[in-house]
N, C-alpha and C positions, 0 to 999 in steps of 0.2 A: 842353911847356902852351901856350905863346902865341901857336908854329904852328897850333897843330892849331888853336882857336880861329882865327884869323886864316885858313885854311883853311874852314869851317864858317863862315863872317859871310856874312851874307845882304849884298844887291848892297845899294847906296842907291836906297829908294826916298819917297823924299822930295821927292822931284824935282818942284818947282808948288804945293811946299806953299802958297806966300806966294795962289795964284789960291782955293788948296777955301775950303770953311766945313767944319772937324765942328763936327756936330751935336750929337749926345753925349758926355757926360763917357769914356765905351768908346773910342769915334773917339778921342778927347782925345789916352788914356793906350795908346794901342795905338801915334799918331803920335810921340806922347812913347819912347817902347820902341824905337822902329824908329830915331828920333834920337840915341838913349841907345847902342845898338849901331852906330852906324856911329860916333860919340864914342869909344866905348873903341877899336875897329880902329884907327880914326885913329887914334890918341894912340898905341899904340902902333908901329903903321908909321915915324911921325914922330921918336921916341927910337931908332928899331934898323936904319931902314934907310942902308948907305952913300952912295945915290945920291942926291944933295947937291938934286937937280933930279927924281924923284917924291917926296923931303919934302916939296921948295918948294911942289907941290901940292897933300901931304898936309895942308899945313900950312893950304893958304886954305882948305882940305874943310871941314878938324877947326873953326875961325875959324866957317864958315856949320852948319853941323848947329851947332856948341854955340848960335848964335844961333837958330836956329828953337829948338830946345832951351828954352830960354827964353821964346821968343811962347810956349811951347803953355804952360808952368809958367802965364807968364801969366795966360791964357785960360784956365785950370783953375782959376787962385786967387780968377777975378772971378766964376767959378756960383759961383749962389744955392743952398747947400745944402737939400740935400732932405731932407723929412721924413720920420722912421723908420717 
């Protein structure tokens, strides 16, 4: 099943996130989903790839994507609650 998920995984689309200003909760949630997808894909590759050099680069990228996800979560938690 993992090979299927890896083959269908979307490429990184969070490049340059630090400079972007996501304004709505929906935008933040979409960016968080992208980062989360990347974290899951990279986590599987780091643990299952026998190529040490590729695994090292994937581990670095995994940490970067995880930091992006953490920043997005913090921004979502800081948003004011909307009235129902």
